[in-house]
C-alpha positions in Angstrom: 142.5 67.3 128.4 146.2 66.8 129.0 148.9 68.4 126.8 152.5 67.4 126.8 155.2 69.8 125.4 158.7 68.5 124.7 161.7 70.8 125.1 162.2 73.1 122.1 162.8 76.6 120.9 159.9 78.6 119.6 160.7 80.3 116.3 158.5 82.0 113.7 155.7 84.4 113.5 152.5 84.6 115.6 149.6 86.9 115.2 148.2 88.3 118.4 144.6 87.2 118.9 141.9 90.0 119.0 141.8 92.0 122.3 139.1 90.7 124.6 139.1 94.0 126.4 138.2 95.9 123.3 135.9 93.2 121.9 133.8 92.9 125.1 133.2 96.7 125.1 132.6 97.0 121.4 130.1 94.2 121.3 128.2 95.7 124.3 128.2 99.3 122.8 126.9 97.8 119.5 124.2 96.0 121.4 123.1 99.2 123.1 122.9 101.1 119.8 119.7 101.1 117.8 120.6 99.9 114.4 123.1 97.5 112.8 126.8 97.5 113.8 129.7 95.4 112.4 132.5 94.4 114.8 135.4 92.7 113.0 138.1 90.7 114.8 136.1 88.8 117.4 137.6 85.5 118.5 135.4 82.5 119.2 136.7 82.2 122.8 134.5 81.2 125.7 134.5 84.7 127.1 133.4 86.2 123.8 130.6 83.6 123.4 129.4 84.5 126.9 129.2 88.2 126.0 127.3 87.4 122.8 124.9 85.2 124.7 124.3 88.1 127.1 123.6 90.7 124.5 120.9 88.4 123.3 119.4 88.5 126.8 119.4 92.3 126.6 117.4 92.1 123.4 120.0 92.6 120.7 120.3 90.1 117.8 123.5 89.1 116.1 125.0 86.9 113.5 128.6 85.6 113.0 130.6 85.3 109.8 134.1 84.1 110.6 135.6 86.7 113.0 133.0 89.3 112.1 129.9 89.9 114.2 126.8 91.8 112.9 124.7 93.2 115.7 121.2 94.7 115.5 121.1 96.5 118.8 118.6 97.8 121.2 117.4 96.8 124.7 114.0 95.0 124.6 111.8 95.0 127.7 110.4 91.7 128.9 108.1 90.8 131.8 109.9 87.5 132.2 113.1 87.0 134.0 116.0 87.5 131.6 118.7 84.9 131.8 122.4 86.0 131.3 124.7 83.0 130.9 128.1 84.2 131.8 130.0 80.9 131.7 133.3 81.7 133.4 133.7 85.3 132.2 134.1 87.7 135.1 134.2 90.6 132.6 130.8 89.6 131.2 129.2 89.3 134.6 130.4 92.6 135.9 129.7 94.6 132.7 126.2 93.3 132.3 124.7 93.7 135.9 124.1 97.4 135.6 122.9 97.0 131.9 120.4 94.3 132.9 118.8 96.7 135.4 118.3 99.6 132.9 114.7 98.6 132.1 113.8 97.3 135.5 112.4 93.8 136.3 114.2 90.6 137.1 117.4 89.1 135.8 119.3 85.9 136.5 123.0 85.6 136.0 124.4 82.1 135.7 127.9 80.9 135.5 130.5 78.4 136.8 130.7 77.9 140.6 134.1 79.6 140.6 132.7 82.7 138.8 129.8 83.1 141.3 132.2 82.5 144.2 134.4 85.4 143.0 131.5 87.6 144.0 130.0 91.0 143.1 130.2 92.6 146.5 131.0 96.1 145.0 127.6 96.1 143.2 125.7 94.8 146.2 127.0 97.9 148.1 126.7 100.4 145.3 123.4 99.5 143.6 120.9 100.6 146.3 117.9 100.3 144.1 118.6 96.7 143.2 118.1 93.6 145.3 120.5 90.6 145.1 120.0 87.0 145.9 123.0 84.6 145.3 123.2 80.9 145.3 126.2 78.7 144.3 125.5 78.9 140.6 123.4 82.0 140.0 122.7 85.5 141.0 119.1 86.9 140.9 118.6 90.6 140.6 115.4 92.7 140.9 115.0 96.4 140.5 116.0 99.3 138.3 119.3 101.1 137.9 118.9 104.7 139.1 120.8 107.8 138.3 122.7 109.7 141.0 126.0 109.6 142.9 128.0 106.3 143.0 131.1 105.7 145.0 133.1 102.6 144.1 136.4 101.2 145.4 139.2 101.3 142.8 141.3 98.5 144.2 139.0 95.5 143.6 138.2 95.4 139.8 138.0 98.1 137.2 135.2 96.1 135.6 132.7 97.4 138.2 133.5 100.9 137.2 133.3 100.1 133.5 129.9 98.4 134.0 128.5 101.6 135.5 130.1 103.8 132.9 128.5 101.8 130.1 125.0 101.9 131.6 124.6 105.3 133.3 124.5 107.4 130.1 121.3 105.6 129.1 119.4 106.9 132.1 117.3 110.0 131.8 119.2 112.2 134.3 122.9 112.6 134.9 125.1 110.8 137.4 128.4 111.1 139.1 130.8 108.2 139.6 133.6 108.6 142.1 136.4 106.0 142.5 137.9 105.6 146.0 141.7 105.4 145.6 143.9 103.6 144.9 142.7 103.2 141.4 144.2 100.0 139.9 144.0 98.8 136.3 143.2 102.4 135.3 144.0 101.6 131.6 140.9 99.4 131.4 138.8 102.3 132.5 140.4 104.4 129.8 139.6 101.7 127.2 135.9 101.7 128.3 135.7 105.5 127.9 137.5 105.3 124.5 135.2 102.7 123.1 132.1 104.5 124.4 133.3 107.7 122.6 133.7 105.7 119.4 130.0 104.8 119.7 129.0 108.4 120.3 128.7 108.5 124.1 130.7 110.9 126.3 132.1 110.7 129.8 133.3 113.9 131.4 136.4 113.4 133.5 136.2 115.8 136.4 139.4 114.5 138.0 141.5 111.3 138.1 138.9 109.8 140.4 135.6 111.5 139.5 133.5 111.3 136.4 130.2 113.0 135.4 128.0 111.0 133.1 125.3 113.0 131.3 122.0 111.2 131.0 119.8 110.9 128.0 122.7 109.9 125.7 122.4 107.1 123.0 124.9 104.8 121.4 125.3 105.0 117.6 125.8 102.0 115.4 129.4 101.5 114.1 131.5 99.6 111.7 134.7 98.9 113.7 137.6 96.5 114.1 139.2 95.0 117.3 142.9 95.5 117.8 145.3 92.8 118.9 145.5 91.6 122.5 148.6 92.4 124.4 147.5 90.2 127.3 147.6 87.1 125.2 150.6 88.3 123.1 152.5 88.3 126.4 152.9 84.5 126.2 154.7 84.8 122.9 157.0 87.5 124.2 157.6 85.2 127.2 158.8 82.5 124.8 161.3 85.0 123.5 162.4 85.9 127.0 163.4 82.2 127.6 165.3 81.9 124.3 162.8 81.8 121.5 162.6 84.0 118.4 159.0 84.8 117.8 157.8 87.8 115.8 154.4 89.0 117.1 152.2 90.7 114.6 148.8 92.4 114.8 149.5 94.7 117.8 148.8 98.4 118.3 152.1 99.8 119.5 150.2 102.9 120.9 147.6 100.8 122.6 145.7 101.8 125.8 146.0 98.3 127.0 147.9 98.1 130.3 149.3 94.7 129.5 151.5 96.3 126.8 153.9 96.7 129.7 154.8 93.0 129.3 157.7 93.8 127.0 159.3 96.2 129.4 158.7 93.9 132.4 160.3 90.9 130.7 163.3 93.1 130.1 163.4 93.9 133.8 163.5 90.2 134.6 166.9 90.0 133.0 168.2 91.9 136.1 169.2 90.3 139.3 166.2 90.0 141.7 164.1 92.9 140.3 161.2 94.4 142.2 158.1 94.8 140.0 154.7 96.2 140.7 151.8 94.5 138.8 148.9 96.3 140.4 148.0 97.9 137.0 148.5 94.6 135.0 147.5 91.7 137.3 146.7 89.4 134.4 150.4 89.3 133.6 151.2 87.8 137.0 151.3 84.1 136.0 153.5 84.5 133.0 155.8 87.0 134.8 156.2 84.4 137.6 157.1 81.8 135.1 159.7 83.8 133.3 161.1 84.9 136.7 161.5 81.2 137.6 163.5 80.7 134.4 165.7 83.7 135.2 167.0 85.1 138.5 163.8 85.2 140.5 161.9 88.5 141.3 159.7 90.2 143.8 156.3 91.2 142.6 154.2 93.7 144.5 150.5 94.5 143.9 149.4 90.9 143.7 146.4 90.8 146.1 143.8 90.8 143.3 145.2 87.5 141.9 143.0 85.7 144.5 139.8 86.7 142.7 140.7 85.5 139.2 139.7 82.2 137.6 141.9 80.6 140.2 143.9 82.0 143.2 146.7 82.6 140.7 149.5 83.4 143.1 148.9 80.2 145.1 148.3 78.2 142.0 151.6 79.3 140.4 153.4 78.6 143.7 152.1 75.0 143.7 153.1 74.4 140.1 156.5 76.1 140.1 157.4 73.9 143.1 157.1 71.0 140.6 159.8 72.6 138.6 162.0 72.9 141.7 161.3 76.6 142.2 160.3 78.0 145.6 157.7 80.8 145.8 156.7 82.8 148.8 153.1 84.2 148.7 152.1 87.1 150.9 149.0 89.2 151.1 150.1 91.7 148.4 153.5 90.3 147.3 154.9 87.3 145.6 158.5 86.4 145.7 159.9 83.9 143.1 163.2 82.6 144.4 165.9 81.8 141.9 166.9 78.2 141.3 167.6 75.6 138.7 164.5 74.5 136.6 164.0 70.8 136.4 161.5 68.7 134.5 158.4 68.1 136.6 158.1 64.4 137.5 154.3 64.7 138.0 151.6 66.1 135.9 151.1 69.9 136.3 147.6 71.2 137.1 146.1 74.0 135.0 143.7 74.9 137.8 141.1 75.4 135.1 142.7 78.7 134.4 143.8 79.7 130.9 146.6 82.0 132.1 148.0 79.3 134.4 148.1 76.8 131.6 149.7 79.2 129.1 152.3 80.3 131.7 153.3 76.7 132.4 153.6 76.0 128.7 156.4 78.6 128.5 158.4 76.6 131.1 157.5 73.3 129.6 159.2 74.5 126.4 162.4 74.5 128.4 162.1 71.4 130.5 159.3 69.3 128.9 156.3 68.3 130.9 152.6 67.5 130.9 149.7 69.8 132.1 146.2 68.8 132.8 143.0 70.9 132.3 144.7 72.3 129.2 141.3 72.9 127.6 141.1 76.1 129.8 142.9 78.0 127.0 139.5 78.0 125.1 138.5 80.8 127.4 140.7 83.3 125.7 142.8 81.7 122.9 141.3 78.4 121.6 144.1 77.9 119.0 147.0 78.5 121.5 148.5 75.0 121.2 148.1 75.0 117.5 150.1 78.2 117.4 152.9 76.7 119.5 153.1 73.8 117.0 153.4 76.3 114.1 156.3 77.9 116.1 158.1 74.5 116.0 157.3 73.2 119.4 156.2 69.5 119.8 152.8 69.4 121.4 151.1 66.1 122.1 147.4 66.0 123.0 145.8 63.4 125.3 142.1 63.2 126.1 
């Protein structure tokens, strides 16, 4: 799907969509709890649908009423291979691998070619009691998660750490999880521990890099609501940074979400050639690059993990910003957006099948006009994104 946006100023009020980070974890904890839970504020994005599909594979049952999900939890053993359809959701894949191995047996994780390509090397190294067999479109697992000592690198993805934290309390004996520094995206680990505690499961923090997880714990059913998502709200704040006047509602101003830093970082982009570290908020990379292109440029450090997202986000944004006349230098762990004058692209932009690339480009198109292909990628996290832009007064034209 192609979308054309004509130049205009975004004005009005936008409600932040529910936080995917909290929703993933709440749905999973509810699925692990024996009894009925109610989780309110769940979007019908592709990532959420993937997680709901996977709790069914675990053995939980659910029903949906608007943005409310009712979950009858509990892991059910099966002698057959359980199928976990992850679509394009890296969070779903990484959260569920340890969970799928709780009762032993075989599991098959399916997903897009890009998702499988992104890999699960950390688990292949850490889960010694599980065998892995990977093809281009699926990952086969066989074995049982065991308690004990786990050592996991902290600079690849916090989702591996969260997956283990979610699963290990359900084993009979206790475990220790050590994170090898540097620990990036620490806020996401904090969110996992917070949500687990809401469902009655404790994690003992021995130090900044070591956790003890008592075995024999159980999740309790809950009636709970998902807070607004700072990661997606960042695109509305970006519209303000380039001249809009959008009031963003539905956000927790004391949130644990690391992407809450977007407001401060957009302010920093008002300075001449700022240097910004995004190692703790890599998902903000594309939209920060876009706003930097519209301002004075900037240097971004801590960018190496952008390679393993839905696209190679640093390279993808460099390609697309070039169509706006903006030069970008991509290095191993640094991206430099050079200042320049934005111009309307004379070719169609590529969304690289990545929701954050599409939404970041939309911010610049509101200034210059332009057309982006693969715009349907926004369904992954915010299906109504372009409708929201229309409500804010921007002219959005759809083309199949």
